C-alpha positions in Angstrom: -21.9 27.1 15.7 -19.1 24.0 16.1 -19.1 21.8 12.9 -19.5 18.9 14.5 -22.8 20.3 15.5 -23.1 19.6 12.3 -21.7 16.4 11.6 -23.4 12.7 11.0 -21.7 9.9 12.0 -21.7 7.4 10.0 -19.6 4.7 11.8 -19.2 4.5 16.1 -17.2 2.2 18.0 -15.7 1.7 21.3 -11.8 1.4 21.5 -11.1 -2.5 23.5 -7.9 -3.5 23.2 -4.4 -1.6 21.9 -2.1 -4.1 21.3 1.6 -4.4 22.7 3.4 -3.2 19.8 0.9 -0.3 18.5 3.4 2.2 20.0 5.2 1.0 17.4 3.3 2.1 14.6 2.2 5.5 16.4 6.1 6.0 16.0 5.7 6.2 11.9 2.6 8.3 13.1 0.6 5.1 11.7 -2.5 3.3 13.6 -4.3 0.3 12.5 -7.6 -0.5 13.8 -9.4 -3.6 13.7 -12.6 -4.5 15.2 -13.0 -7.7 17.8 -12.4 -10.0 14.8 -8.9 -9.3 14.1 -6.7 -12.7 14.0 -4.2 -12.8 17.3 -1.0 -11.9 14.8 -2.9 -8.5 13.9 -3.9 -7.7 17.3 -0.5 -7.6 18.4 -0.3 -4.3 16.7 -3.9 -3.1 16.2 -6.1 -0.9 18.1 -8.8 -3.1 18.8 -12.8 -2.1 18.9 -15.9 -3.1 19.5 -17.6 -4.1 15.3 -20.2 -1.2 14.3 -21.7 -0.9 11.1 -20.5 1.7 8.6 -23.8 3.4 7.4 -21.8 6.1 5.0 -19.1 6.0 2.5 -15.8 7.4 3.8 -14.6 10.0 1.7 -11.6 12.8 1.6 -13.3 15.9 4.2 -14.6 13.7 6.5 -13.4 13.7 10.1 -11.9 10.5 12.3 -12.8 11.6 15.8 -10.5 9.5 18.9 -12.7 10.5 21.5 -12.3 14.5 21.4 -9.7 14.8 19.2 -10.7 15.0 15.5 -8.4 14.7 12.4 -9.5 15.6 8.6 -9.2 12.7 5.9 -7.3 13.7 3.4 -7.5 10.4 1.1 -9.4 7.4 1.6 -7.3 4.2 -0.2 -10.1 2.3 -3.0 -10.3 -1.0 -0.4 -11.0 1.3 3.3 -14.9 1.3 2.6 -14.7 -2.1 2.1 -12.3 -3.3 5.0 -13.8 -0.8 7.6 -17.2 -1.9 6.7 -16.5 -5.9 7.1 -13.5 -5.9 9.8 -13.3 -2.7 11.5 -10.0 -2.3 9.6 -7.5 0.4 7.7 -4.3 1.9 8.5 -4.7 5.1 9.4 -1.4 7.5 8.2 -0.8 11.3 10.2 0.4 12.3 7.6 -2.0 14.8 6.0 -1.1 13.3 1.9 -3.6 12.8 -0.9 -2.3 9.8 -1.6 -1.3 6.2 -0.3 0.7 3.2 -1.5 -1.6 0.2 -0.1 -5.5 0.4 -1.1 -6.8 0.4 2.8 -4.7 3.2 3.9 -6.3 6.0 5.2 -5.0 9.8 6.0 -5.7 12.1 7.9 -4.1 15.8 7.8 -0.5 15.8 10.1 -0.9 16.7 13.3 -0.3 15.1 16.9 -1.3 10.9 16.9 -4.3 10.5 19.6 -3.5 9.6 22.9 -5.5 6.5 23.2 -6.8 4.7 25.9 -9.4 1.7 26.7 -12.5 2.2 26.3 -12.0 5.2 24.0 -14.9 6.2 21.5 -13.8 6.1 17.5 -15.8 7.5 14.6 -16.3 9.2 11.1 -18.3 11.3 10.3 -20.1 13.1 8.0 -19.1 17.2 7.5 
């Protein structure tokens, strides 16, 4: 049985825009996500998506999905659940680390950054 079939989605949204400076962060193996309430100066660096409720707590071991590209969460900063719940916001580091310097950073396994497009589904799922 596919492990994704046993998951529970706790956050699901649709990407609506890609800021013109998102590529700079992708080169550093990072993405910044924000829902559509993001201020103009932050929209340029962010993956913008529709506002959605966070229906659970994001934890290490959960799955982040961009479309059909999935990543295991390896670390969740102290502020990630709060900022995802309030603003659909966090910084995603594709480095596989089990720690981060900033409390709003979420780390996922170190593999290729997703190919982003509009529209695309963005989701956090419990395993």
